[in-house]
N, C-alpha and C positions, 0 to 999 in steps of 0.2 A: 504493499500500500504506500502511496505517496505520503510524505510528511509535510503538513502545512505549517509546522512550527519552526522550520529553519529560517531564521530571521537575518535580514540583510541590511537593516538600517545601520548607519554609522554614527548614530546619536549617543551611543553608550560609550562610557569611558574605557579606553584601552587598558588591558591588564597584562602583566608579564607572568602571572601565576601559571604554574605547570600542572597539567593534569595527565594522568595516564589511564589507559583502559583498566577498568575494574576499581578505580579509586571510589571510595564512598564520599559523597558530597551532599551538602545541604544547600537549599535555596535561601539566599539572604533575605532580610526583612524588606518588605515593600514591593516585592515582585508579584505580578499578576499573571494569571494564565493567559498565554497569547490568544488574542481574539475572543477571549471571554473575561472581560474586565471585572466581572462580579465575583470571580473566584480568585482569592488571595492564596498564593501557594508559598508564602513565607514559611520556612521551616520544613517544607517537604524534603524528602531525601531519596536518593537513588545511587546508582553506580554509573560511572562514565562508560559509555559504549562506543563513542566515535570521537576522535581527536583530529580528524582531518581538517576541520575548520579552525584549528588553532593558528594556522598561518594566515587566516583572513584578517582584515582590518575593519571592525574589531573582531577579536578571536571568538569563535563559536564552538560549543562542544555539544555532543549528544549524550543523554543519560536515560537509563531505564529506571523507572520508579521502583522503589523497594516495596515490600508487601504492605507496610503501614500506609504509604502514600497511595498505593493502588486502591486500598479500601476507602480512601477519602474521595475518590472520584465519584461524582454524582451519577446515578443511573442514566439520567437524561443525556449526560455528556457522552458516556460510552455508546449509548444507542445512536446519538447523532453522529459520532465519529464513524461507527460501523456503517450507518446508512450512506455516508459520504465517502466512504473508502479512505478514511483518515486514520492515523496511527495514535492511539491513546496510551499505549504501553511505553513508548519512547518519545522524548521531547528534546528540542534543540533550544538552548539558551546561550546568552552571552557568557563567556567565562567570568566576566566581572560580576555576574549575578550569583555565582556559586562559591562555596568555600568547603574546604575539606571538613569532614566530620566523622566520628566513630560510627561504624555501621550499626544498624538497629536490628538486622536480621541476617540470615545467610542467603546466598544466591539461590539455594535450593528452595527456601521458603518463598522467596519472591517468585520463582518460577512456578511453584505450586498455585499461588494466587492468580498469576497471569493465566494459567491453564483453566482454573475454576471460572474466572470471569469471562474468558474467551468462550467457554462452554455456555455460560449463562446468557451471553449476548450474541452468540454465533450466527443467529438468523436475522439480526436487526437490519442487515443490508436490504431485506425485502420490504422494509417499511412497516405498515400497519399489520400485515399478515405475519411478518417476522417477529414482531413484538408478541403477538398472540402465541406463535409457536415457541418462543423463548419461555413464555409463562408455563406452558405445558411441560417442557423439558428441563425446567430449572431444577438444579441439583442432581441431574442425571449425568453420569460420566460420558463425555463426548466419545463417539465411536462404539459405545456399548449398545449395539442394535437391539439386543434382547431386552435390556432395561428400557430403552427408548419405546419399543413397542408396548411394553407393559405400562409405561406412563400414559401413552395414548389410550390404551384400554381402559385404565382407571378414569381418565378424563372423559371418555365417551360414556362410560357407565353413569357418570354424574350429569352429563350435558345433553346428550341426544334424547329426543322424545320419539318413541316408537308408537305405531308404525309411521313411516314416511316414504314418499315416492321418490324414486331415483332413476337416473338414466345411466346405462352403461357407457362410459366415456372413453374407456381404453380397451384395446383388444385383450381378451382373456386367452392365455395360452392353453388353458385346460377348461373343460366345462362346456355347457350348452348355450351360454349367454353370448351375444354378439353386440358390437358397438351399435348404440341406438336403441336397444332394448329397454323397455320401461318395466320396473319391478317395484314391488312394495318391500321395503326393508323392515323385517319384523323384530330382529334383536341381534345383539352381539353373540355370536356362536362360540368363538374362541379367539385367542391371540397366538398366532403361529410365529415361530422363531424366524421363518424365511419370508412368509408372505404377509406378516403383520396382522391387523385386525381383520377377522373374518366375520361376515354378517350372514344371517339366514334371510333369504329373500323369497318372495312368492311371485311367480309369473303364471297368471291363470290359476290352475289347480296345482301346478308344480312348485315344489319348494327346492331352492337351490342355494348352495353356499358360495359366496363370492368375496374376494378382497374388497374392503371398503375403499381402498385407494383407487380402484378402477370405477367407482360410481361417483355421480354428481347429483346433488339434490335438486330436483326440478323446480322447487318453489323458492325463488331467490329472496323472498320476504321471510321465509321460515327461519326460526332460531337454529335450525340444523344446518342451514346452507354454509355459513362461514366456517364452523368447525370442520365439516367434511371437506371443504375446499382447501382449508389450511393443511389438513392431513395429507391431501393429494399432492399439494405443492411440496411439503416436506419429504414425502415418500419418494417423489421423483428426483429430488435433489440431495438426498441423504448421503 
């Protein structure tokens, strides 16, 4: 992702301080979050990650936030950054805005929080749908498909109202349903480790099991429409 925080203004005071990769640093008093003047980052800490800009005038360095500072990032800021393809883990500041400080955590601890937060906001790039997907999967280990399917299953048990009408929107590799078929979705039948949430459907007198990800709620005003659509988007991009 591109970084919007690499600053080029020459209004800051030149500094001769030396920073090296891995140095623990603290933001000096009075420094605000670039492009977000309502966020005061005085006292936030991290570790130097990029010193290429030290030869610039004025010198600039990159730092990755430690676990404590990462926890200070507002939810809306992380979501906004993800939506816009911006980096919230790393920031570029003038070297004159930083000072050496004792580390508050280990790099492993910071990495753990980065992974956790990335998982919690990993779908924010999709906008409104992504925020809803994040809410369903919050706290679930990224990449753990079985746990993710289970989370969707619990969510649907609490959210979906049965029965509802749906259209087959994706080609089914197995079974008797075809794209364009209209069915009544009766209930959640099971959560499969490979195919995800499986629902029991009725077409005429026939009852058929189908992956919910292949269905689309026909009533766009229904409370079921967005949850089913969100799941299909997630399933296709997981």
